[in-house]
N, C-alpha and C positions, 0 to 999 in steps of 0.2 A: 482626525479628531477624536476617534474612540479611544484609541490608545492613549494619547494624552490626557483624556477623562479616568482611564482605568489605573494609569501611573499615579493620579493623584488621591486615590481612594486609599482609606487608611487599611492596615494588614487585617484589622477586624471585620470589616467590611468586604473584604477580598475573599474570606472564605465563606460568604454567603451568595457568591455570583453562582449560577446555576452550571457553570461548566467553564473549561479554560479552552483557548485557541487551539490547542495541540488534542482536544477531545474532538475536534470535529474534521470529517472528512467530505468533500465533495466529488459525487460521482458525476460527470458529465454524459448524456445522452444525446440522440440525436434533437430530441424535442425538448428537454430540459435538464435542468441542473438539479441534481438531489443532494441536498444538505443532510448529512447522518452525525449525530453525537453517541460517542461510545466512550463512556467514563473510565472504564475498567483496559489498562494498558496492555495486558494480555489479550484480550478480545480484540484490542485495536490492531496488534500485532498479527492476530491469527486471519483477520481479515484482509489486511495490507498483503500478505503472503499469499493468499488465497487469491486476490486480484492479479497480485504480480506472475503467478502461475498460470492461472486461467486465460490472461489476455496475452500472454506471451510478450511481456513488456521489459523492455531497460530504461524508458524514460517517461512513463505514462501513457504513451501511444499503443494501440493494438497492432500486435503481429512485429513489433521491432526487434524482438529477441527469437523470432522464429528461426532464422539461418544460423544462428549460434547454438540452440539447441538441438536443430537436426543435424549439425556437425558434430556436437557432443553426443548424441545420440550414436550417430553412425560409427565414431572412433570407440564407443562402449561396445557395440557389437562385434565390430572388427575384433576388439581384445578379447571379448568371451569366447568367439568363432575360433581364434588362434589358442588359448587356453584349454578349450574344450575339445578340438581336434574336431569340430563340426565344419 
């Protein structure tokens, strides 16, 4: 319903909307959902990269990338050890 309403708004009125849907991110916690609006694209990208890195996620769920990251770190350490002679 809301999308249909927004599609019918004139272009002049669209510029008056407080934010767009891609400016929003929802963080789900055990107790509640937290909705955040970030209008700056660069800041949004920084936040998303931080969340992906700190949560070890591939698909939005915590620790889904942990095994891949551990394997990459082990391979990197092995390569460093071989190249440096340690």
